[in-house]
Phi, psi and omega in degrees: 000330176292320176296324178301311183287318178303311183300316181293325182295317180292341178264355182277118184290337181293330175291323179288332179286315176301316180294322182298315178298320184297313185293317177303318180293318176296325177288320176304310176305317179295313181299314179303313179295320187294317186258331190246356184233039173285140183232159178293129179282101175277160187301128176066000182266136172269122185255313179245124173204163175306331189263349172258343193239358180293170190287339182275350176201169178083230189298131172275129175232171179292330174298322179295319180295319180294320180300320177301320187285312195256009177306313182296329173291317177299322185280332188272335188298322183296319189221348190288339179265007189293318178294321182297319179288324173293325180288319186284325180278346184082004179290338179303315186288332173293320180289321186291339176290335184261356179207195182254152174300326184286316181298317183300310188281332180288317175296319180301315182288319180293318178289327179296320178293320180295310188293319178298316174304305184296321183299328181273319189286311181307313180295329173304310175308317177301312179302314181298319184295314180301313183294319180291339173277350183254313183250154177295136183277066184256128180298135169314141179264137185292342179258304188282336177255031182291131180227131184305316182297337180295319181280317186274345185270359181130170186219018182308311181244019186307304183299311184299326184293327179271331190272319184218077184299328181296312178296321178299318181295319180288326177297316180301322174293318179299320178297316173307310182297319175293320179296319176295321183294321178291318180295320180295320173304320180299313182297317179301314182294322180291341191287350176287336195248355184230156182252346176261127188297318183293345170290337178295329174276321182293320178303306182297322176305312178292323175297324175297319181288326177299316177299324179289327190265328187248341178282149177282177188297327179300330189242345187301122184300330183300333177287344184248342173278316173225129189236090182270099173074035177205164176262175190251137170268080192298318187293328180288320188283325175291327182291321175302305181294328172295324174297312183296321182290321181291319175303313180302313179301317183292321175306311183298313177297325177286325184293318182289333180283317188257335186253354182255111181256127185251000000 
């Protein structure tokens, strides 16, 4: 069943579209830092580095803003609408005669999480790679690169930020990928209750906007998708998203049991 979905995924234009848009944003962000965010070099101060300038932290660019807004769409496009498409076209009944409903939905849910994560995580690695090929990989200094938000915004990963900025940055990328996977799972779970495929993509997008506008600073996803001069309350963010993911999983299990008629 895994090979069945992977073969379909490789033929799906939406995953290539999602990757293309992601890669373009990463390159635009890199070029924006390279050509438009040059700063005067003060003595010993690090202004541009892979850890201060990547799209998930540091300098704010228009590409960064677009990334924040469309991340749920990029994560959802590859697989979250697959069941709704199968159901609308009648292909689902053909597939289910060759396997079981349980196997179909279990593999679909698991692969959707993995693919959504990778679609977000891998382009971020590209952005970091381009910057590492351009700027020295020097950790920010706790004194010369001191910023008030870093001290006042929390200390969950403060020591790691200064001692091993690469690991800190990868953790931030992982949070981006997990957030995208959770939003994509919400879209997939909602596909049991709607008939229009494009709503599968719109729902995660709207939830993302609600998170930006209604959640307080400790839970606001913007603080974890892009982190400009501050640290993360990782435990609170994980608890919130873990709760959402568990609720989504339960909704998905209920939907496949009660809403799928064979």
